[in-house]
Phi, psi and omega in degrees: 000157181230152177271115184247138177267125188231142167239111191249026172198098175219163183234161178213187188290352174277003181301138183276351186241303183271145177269107184241141196271354185238155181277171175298322181295321182292324177293317180298315179304313181297318177297316179301320180292339176263011177064032173285126180276325185230127181231132171246117175268106186252074181287156179295121166061020179208128177274110184263350182295142178209164177301319179299313179293322180298321177291322176298320179292319183297326179295338179255019177061032178244128173275117181266119185260128175303141182196157177208146170255110185270161170251105185251109185049043175084005184238149182278134172223129177263133173239126177265134184054058185283152168275171175303324177299318179295318183301326185260001179294141178228352180226159177296333175295319177304314180293324177300323185283347187268145171283120179248026182305322185257011181233168172233123176264117184252133178269103183276142176028060194292334184242026173283164187269069173218145182299338180275357179277148189299315185056226180299338180294341172299308180295324178296332186237027193301330183293345178269353183258142178254345182199162177237137184277141166256104187282150181285346185277077176213157188221165180301120178085000177216104185221103181277011174276352189300316180294325180294320176302316186293315182290327178297316180295315182294325184268352182071027182259144177292152173255144176241121177276123187228160177277330191049043192294128167241005180215143175280136329210147176222140175252030180301329176232124178207181183236135171264133183230131174265102190201162167290144185277065175221161176301310180301320178297320178294317177303307182302316182293322178297312181300327182275355182075024180271057184225153176214134181275132168244125185213149171228152179298148175287157172282153182298327179298328176291320176301316180296321176296317181294323177295316176300311181302316181296320177295313180304314184289324175300313179295315181298313180294325180296313181299317179299320180294327185276343181284000000 
């Protein structure tokens, strides 16, 4: 086994929902520069992983993990190494019915203040989740991950530190994984709890940018729906 530095929730310009300025290749390059060993590009409602991208990442010593951020009954759920069934799931009942032996179902930013965050639905559906996210979006004196830490401890689930990157690029929050350097090895290690979160608070400038980004995307998506 090897100690791997991982970012298991990031976005790129292939995202089906958010307008992001950089390509998957640019994200992979940036991850490689930060010595990230395992990267999951979990775009909204679109599986962007391909043999071509995986080969591109491998040439930069990055293991590219298939991933997707689903909209399940209006709430975000990330699946690492999803099956075709996961990609097409739209309800919690759909996820309950699927075999996830080869996948990891991750609860992203569950208690953040957005309508797409799981909130109480995480506890209501805790049996379908394999891990809880420790989001990079926290600051000195303001950390909305605290409730996520509590439910992960109570439920015996591992936490995965992720960037949830919509901007190139910071490794202030990531995960260390003791695993074989394969997709199956990473899945097995997460399930076995051989993970540790490393995190630092974000700078205020990044917080200001994220607020701007969220407002911009809300306006843009509202206009698109009305057209």
